[in-house]
C-alpha positions as CSV (number, residue, x, y, z in Angstrom):
1,M,-12.9,-5.4,-7.8
2,A,-10.4,-2.3,-6.3
3,R,-11.7,0.9,-6.1
4,T,-9.8,4.2,-6.7
5,L,-10.5,7.5,-5.0
6,T,-8.3,10.5,-5.9
7,V,-8.5,13.5,-3.8
8,M,-7.3,17.0,-5.3
9,F,-6.5,20.3,-4.1
10,G,-6.3,23.6,-5.8
11,S,-2.6,23.5,-5.7
12,G,-2.3,20.5,-8.5
13,K,-1.2,18.0,-6.0
14,E,-3.2,14.7,-6.3
15,F,-3.4,12.1,-3.8
16,E,-4.3,8.3,-5.2
17,F,-5.8,5.5,-3.2
18,T,-6.7,2.1,-4.2
19,I,-9.1,0.5,-1.9
20,S,-9.5,-3.4,-2.2
21,Q,-12.8,-5.3,-2.1
22,S,-11.6,-6.8,1.3
23,E,-11.1,-3.5,2.6
24,L,-14.2,-2.1,1.6
25,A,-16.2,-5.2,2.9
26,A,-14.8,-4.9,6.4
27,I,-16.1,-1.2,6.6
28,G,-20.0,-1.3,7.2
29,E,-22.0,1.7,6.0
30,D,-22.6,2.7,9.6
31,A,-19.3,2.7,10.4
32,A,-18.1,4.9,7.6
33,W,-20.9,7.6,8.3
34,R,-19.8,7.6,12.0
35,W,-16.2,8.1,10.9
36,F,-17.1,11.3,8.9
37,D,-19.4,12.5,11.5
38,H,-16.6,12.2,14.0
39,E,-14.0,13.9,11.6
40,Y,-16.7,16.6,10.7
41,N,-17.1,17.4,14.1
42,E,-13.5,17.2,15.2
43,L,-12.6,19.7,12.6
44,D,-15.3,21.8,13.3
45,C,-16.3,21.9,9.5
46,Q,-19.1,24.4,8.5
47,A,-22.5,23.4,6.6
48,S,-22.1,24.6,3.1
49,S,-26.1,24.5,3.0
50,P,-27.6,27.8,4.3
51,V,-30.5,25.5,6.0
52,G,-27.8,23.3,7.9
53,K,-28.3,20.2,6.0
54,V,-25.2,18.1,5.4
55,L,-25.3,15.6,2.7
56,V,-22.7,12.8,2.4
57,I,-20.7,15.0,-0.4
58,D,-20.6,17.8,1.6
59,K,-18.9,15.9,4.6
60,I,-16.5,14.1,2.3
61,L,-15.5,17.5,0.7
62,N,-15.2,19.3,3.9
63,V,-13.3,16.7,6.0
64,A,-10.6,17.2,2.8
65,K,-10.7,20.8,2.8
66,F,-10.5,21.4,6.6
67,S,-7.9,18.5,6.9
68,G,-5.9,20.0,4.3
69,E,-3.3,19.1,1.8
70,A,-0.6,18.6,4.7
71,R,-2.6,16.2,6.5
72,F,-3.0,14.1,3.4
73,T,0.7,14.4,3.0
74,N,2.2,14.0,6.6
75,D,-0.7,11.6,8.0
76,T,-0.5,8.8,5.5
77,A,-2.8,6.6,8.0
78,W,-5.2,9.0,8.4
79,A,-5.6,9.7,4.7
80,Q,-5.9,6.1,3.6
81,D,-8.5,5.9,6.5
82,Y,-10.5,8.9,4.6
83,A,-10.2,7.0,1.3
84,R,-11.6,3.7,2.7
85,H,-14.3,5.4,4.3
86,A,-15.4,7.6,1.3
87,A,-15.0,5.0,-1.1
88,R,-17.4,2.8,1.1
89,L,-20.0,5.6,0.9
90,L,-19.9,6.9,-2.5
91,D,-19.9,3.0,-3.8
92,R,-18.5,3.8,-7.0
93,D,-15.5,2.4,-8.9
94,K,-13.7,5.7,-9.6
95,V,-14.4,8.8,-7.6
96,R,-12.3,12.3,-7.8
97,V,-12.7,14.6,-4.7
98,D,-11.9,18.2,-6.0
99,V,-11.3,20.0,-2.9
100,G,-10.4,23.3,-4.9
101,N,-13.8,23.2,-6.8
102,A,-15.9,21.7,-4.2
103,A,-17.0,19.0,-6.4
104,I,-17.0,15.0,-6.3
105,G,-17.2,13.4,-10.0
106,F,-17.2,9.7,-10.6
C-alpha cells in the first residue's frame, strides 16, 4: 500500500508525495534516521526542547522548516528523499507535516 505525505507551509503551499511500498522497503529505519540526522546537522537546526532532547517529529518538522518552501519547490529530488525518509520513520498511511503550525498529523 502506498503512503501519502503532505508538507504544508504557512503560505498555503502544499507539497504532496506518494511513496510506494517498494520505495519504503528500500530504506531501512537506521538509514532514515541517518538521513534526518545529517540534514538536521547540515541545516544547523535548533532543538525545540529546552533540555535539548530531539524527537523524530522535531527533526522532521525542523528539517522542513529550515530547508524552506523554496527547497521543496526547486529541489524535487531532495524533497522526494525527505518524503521517503519521513514516511519510513513515521510509518503511517497518511501524514501531514504542517510547518507553519509546527505540527504533524496522521
